[in-house]
N, C-alpha and C positions, 0 to 999 in steps of 0.2 A: 676782345677786338677794338683796334684804337681806331676812330671812326673821323677821317681829315675834315678839315674846313670847307674843303672841295665835295666831299660825299655830301654834309650834311648840308650845303648850299642845293647839292643838287635835287636832294629829296625836299627839301621844301617848294624850289621849283616847281616842279612835278606836281604838288599836292597842290599850290594853287592855277596850275593849270587844270586839273583836274574840276576845281569848284567852276573856275572862268566857265569851261564849259558846259556844267550840268545848268550854268547859270543864263549862256544863252537860249540852251536846248528849254531852261521852264519860261525864258521870255517868250520864247516861238509858239509854246504852247498856248499863254495867255495870250498872246497877237490872232492865233489863230480860234480859238474862241470867242476872242470880241468880235472878230470880222465876222463868223458865224453868225454870231447874235443878232448882232447891228443889219445882218443881211434881211433879217426878218422882223426885227421889231424896232422902232426910231426911238424909242427910249429905253432908259434902264431905271423898271421899277420891277417891287416882287411879284406883280401875276404876270409880268414879260418873263421873268426869270425862273417863275415856276413852271411857266406851259415851257420853256426853251429847255430845261433840267428834265422835264416829262418827254421831252420828245423824241432825249437819248435813249429814254428804258432804262436796262439794268448793263448799258456801255456809260451813263451817268457816274456810275461807281467806279468802273475801269480808267474814265479820265482822271476824276479824284485819286487813285492808286497813282497815276502816272503824274498827275500835280505833285502826288506828296514825296515821290520818287525823286523827280527832277530839283525839287527843293531843297531835299535833304543836305545836302552839304554848304546850304546859302544860310548868313546867321539870318534872323528875324523873321523868317518866313514862317517857321511853325506853329505859333497862336494866331497867325493869319489865318493858316491853311483851319485849325482847328474851328476857329471862328465860324469858316466860310461852311463847314459841315455843318454846323448846327443850322445857318441858313439854309443851306442847297436837299438838307436829308431832315430836318426835324432836330430839334435835341435829345431824345432816345438815339435814333439809329445813327444820326451825328455825331454822338459820342462814341458810340460804339466801334465806330468805322473810324475816329480821329485817333483811339487808343490803341484799337490794333494795327493800322498802317503807319503809326507813327512811330510803333517799336518796332515793328518790320525793315521799313524803311530806314529806322534811323542808324543799320547792320551796315549803310553806304560811309558816312563818316569815321564809325567805329572802327571800319575794316581798311580805311584809308589811313588814318593812324594807326592803326597796329603795324600796317603795309612799310610806311614810308617815314611816322612819325619819334616814333617811339625814341630810337635814338638821337635826335636833333633834338628832342624835349629835355631828356635827360643831360644831354650836353651841355645844352641851354640853363637849366638850373643845379648844377654841379656844382658845389661850392657856396650856395646861396641858401638862406634861411629857409627857401621856400624848399628846399632840400629834406631835412628830416620832415616839414606835415607831407610832402609828394612819398615819403617812402614810409611812413607811419600809412598814409592811405590806401599804397600798393600793399600793402601783406593782407593776406587772409584772404577770405573767397569774395570781399570785397563787395558782399550786400549792402552792407552798410552805408557806405562808401556811393553808391549809384542810386540807392536808396534815399540820399541825401542830397544827392545833385538834385533830381527828379524833385521834392519838396521843396526843397529850400530853391528857388530858381534865380540865382547873384548872379546866372549867367545865361545867356543863350540857349535853346535848346541844342541848337548845331554843337555849341563849343562844348557844352558836356557830355556829345555823344565823342568829339576828339579825345579830351582829358579821360572819358573812360577806356578809351582804346590804346591809351599808352600806359596804361595799368595791367596787373594782372589777372585783374577779372576774369573767370572764366564765362566764356558765350553763356548758356543755362542760366547761372547766375545774372548773368548782365540784362538778360530778357525778362528774367521774372523782375527783379529789383526795379526794372524801366514800366513796365504794365503796370503793376501796384503802386511804385511814386507818382506817374503820369495822371491819374486816374482823376484827385482832388482839381488841377488847372484845368485839365481837358473837359471834364463834365461845367464847370463855371464859365469856360470859352464858348463851348456847343449853347448851351444855353445864352448867352448873350448874342451871338450869332443869328438862335431861330427868334429872339426877341428882339432884335434889332429895327426887322419891317414897322415896328409900333413903337417909335421910341418914347413916345408918351406914358405908354403900359405899364403899370407895376411891375408886370415880368422883367422889363425891359429895367428898370430901378433895382428890382430884386437882385440880376444877374449882374449887374455893376456893382452893389455891395456886396456880393458875396465874391467875385472875383477880387476885388481891394482886399476883402479879409482870408480868402487865402493865399494873396500876393505878400499880403503884409504881414502877416502873423508870423508865418512862420522865420522870416529872415528876421524877423525883430529877437524870435528867441534862439534864433541860432546865433545872432552877434552877440548876444547878454552872457550866453550858455561861453563863448567863445571867448569874454573878457574875466567871467569866472576864473574859465579852466585852458589860460593860453596853449597853444602847442608848442 
């Protein structure tokens, strides 16, 4: 089926509007949380924050899930939320929550791309040098492709979800690869968030160093291998 320019423009426009709506909803949630916090506490510090979160009880996790859901199509927010999970719930629980919630809510941009963006993306890359690379990644089960996206964070988490959505990877494969591939960086970010209360501690310094290693080493290996085996 031939996709006209008007249809492609409409798809892109609809996708942009969805992202804008999610962004507005996310900002509204943050605003409500800030208003609730400062109505009870005069300043922002770790002790007041712990009391504030404790006052929500089990609803604190529900609000965290909602924040992840609303931020899912918005670039650059996922790492902040992963670190926030460590800050709010501790390193262990924060890591588990961030991994599970991020994987589930990643289905939002994944679905947006699958429903609205596939034809637009394929039309944009048709005849370009990127097309051959895309076709190779788009063949087979796609497990290695999604796993590589997660382990080598050369693009924002949200963009990874959009890219995966325009491939032929199956949903079960996508979820398994996402869960496994997101573990290293999410653990680092949760540890960083949990230790940020005391920036002078060895825990915080260790978390920063570990995060840098997990971030830089896979990217370095990826580019070195790419030079030896160009697509």
